C-alpha positions as CSV (number, residue, x, y, z in Angstrom):
1,M,185.7,52.2,120.3
2,Y,182.1,52.5,119.3
3,E,180.3,49.8,117.3
4,P,178.7,51.2,114.1
5,I,174.9,51.3,113.9
6,R,173.7,48.3,111.9
7,T,170.0,49.0,111.8
8,K,168.0,51.8,110.2
9,S,167.0,54.6,112.5
10,V,163.4,54.7,113.6
11,H,163.4,58.4,112.8
12,S,164.0,57.8,109.1
13,L,160.9,55.5,109.0
14,A,158.8,58.2,110.6
15,D,160.1,60.8,108.1
16,D,159.2,58.5,105.2
17,A,155.7,57.9,106.6
18,L,155.0,61.6,106.9
19,R,156.0,62.5,103.4
20,G,152.6,61.6,102.0
21,L,150.7,63.7,104.5
22,P,149.7,67.2,103.8
23,Q,151.9,69.8,105.6
24,R,150.8,73.3,106.6
25,T,153.1,76.2,106.5
26,R,153.6,78.5,109.6
27,E,151.4,81.2,107.9
28,E,148.6,78.7,107.3
29,E,148.8,77.6,111.0
30,L,148.7,81.3,112.1
31,D,145.7,81.9,109.8
32,I,143.8,79.0,111.4
33,R,144.7,80.2,114.9
34,L,143.8,83.8,114.2
35,A,140.5,82.8,112.6
36,G,139.7,80.7,115.7
37,H,140.4,83.6,118.1
38,L,138.4,86.0,116.0
39,T,135.5,83.6,115.8
40,A,135.4,83.2,119.6
41,L,135.6,87.0,119.9
42,L,132.7,87.3,117.4
43,T,130.6,84.9,119.5
44,V,131.1,87.0,122.7
45,T,130.5,90.2,120.7
46,D,127.2,88.7,119.4
47,E,126.1,87.9,123.0
48,L,127.0,91.4,124.1
49,R,125.0,92.9,121.2
50,V,121.9,91.1,122.4
51,L,122.4,92.1,126.1
52,T,123.5,95.7,125.5
53,P,122.5,96.9,122.1
54,D,125.1,99.3,120.7
55,A,126.0,100.5,117.3
56,S,129.7,100.0,117.9
57,L,129.1,96.4,118.8
58,E,127.2,96.0,115.5
59,A,130.1,97.5,113.5
60,A,132.6,95.3,115.4
61,A,130.6,92.2,114.6
62,V,130.6,93.1,110.9
63,E,134.4,93.7,110.9
64,L,135.1,90.5,112.8
65,A,133.0,88.5,110.5
66,A,134.7,90.0,107.4
67,L,138.2,89.2,108.9
68,V,137.2,85.6,109.7
69,T,135.7,85.2,106.2
70,R,139.0,86.4,104.6
71,L,141.1,84.1,106.8
72,S,138.9,81.1,106.2
73,G,139.2,81.2,102.4
74,G,135.9,82.9,101.8
75,R,133.8,80.8,104.2
76,A,131.7,82.9,106.5
77,P,131.9,82.0,110.2
78,L,129.1,80.0,111.8
79,R,127.1,82.2,114.1
80,A,124.7,80.9,116.7
81,E,121.9,82.8,118.4
82,P,123.2,84.1,121.7
83,S,121.8,82.1,124.6
84,A,122.3,84.6,127.5
85,L,119.1,85.9,128.9
86,R,120.6,87.6,131.9
87,A,121.6,91.2,131.4
88,D,122.8,91.8,135.0
89,A,126.0,93.8,135.5
90,P,128.3,91.0,136.7
91,H,127.4,88.8,133.7
92,V,128.0,91.7,131.2
93,A,131.2,92.6,133.0
94,S,132.4,89.0,132.7
95,L,131.6,89.0,129.0
96,H,133.6,92.1,128.5
97,A,136.5,90.5,130.4
98,R,136.3,87.4,128.2
99,A,136.1,89.6,125.1
100,R,139.2,91.5,126.2
101,M,141.1,88.3,126.8
102,L,140.1,87.0,123.4
103,A,141.0,90.2,121.7
104,G,144.4,90.1,123.4
105,N,145.0,86.6,122.1
106,A,144.0,87.5,118.6
107,L,146.2,90.6,118.7
108,S,149.2,88.6,119.6
109,V,148.6,86.2,116.7
110,A,147.8,89.0,114.3
111,T,151.0,90.8,115.3
112,S,153.2,87.7,114.8
113,R,151.4,87.0,111.5
114,G,151.9,90.6,110.3
115,D,148.2,91.1,109.6
116,E,147.7,94.9,109.7
117,A,143.9,94.8,109.3
118,A,143.4,92.2,112.1
119,T,145.8,94.2,114.3
120,V,143.8,97.4,113.9
121,V,140.5,95.6,114.6
122,T,141.7,93.6,117.6
123,T,143.4,96.7,119.1
124,A,140.1,98.6,118.9
125,R,138.2,95.7,120.5
126,L,140.8,95.4,123.2
127,E,140.4,99.1,124.1
128,A,136.6,99.1,123.8
129,H,136.2,96.1,126.1
130,G,138.8,97.4,128.5
131,S,137.0,100.7,128.9
132,A,133.6,99.0,129.1
133,E,134.9,96.6,131.8
134,A,136.1,99.5,133.9
135,V,132.8,101.3,133.9
136,P,130.4,100.0,136.5
137,A,127.0,99.2,134.9
């Protein structure tokens, strides 16, 4: 009924071509993704530290930097000087909203990865930015 396939499959050629390329495991991919979310959260935290100096933001920045360093194989995250010069209430509230979103993203990856330390830190950041977002400045 059916004629047998006489040529090689194109899929087998792709598989052969990919064998020489480095492959990452799921855990390595989650580490990279979590480090990226935490670095973005650290950037927003640094900006908030400049606009609204607070000891809790200083401690959070240290914790976040330590987590990123651990996930990045000992490389410390690149940190730029915050560029925001406006300290008005809407801008600060938008930074808290962004930090809350980034903390939620990091929490979802940390949970799926099973990273207890990152889960604790991101949960604390999620709560802190949620309560700061609710308080009118």
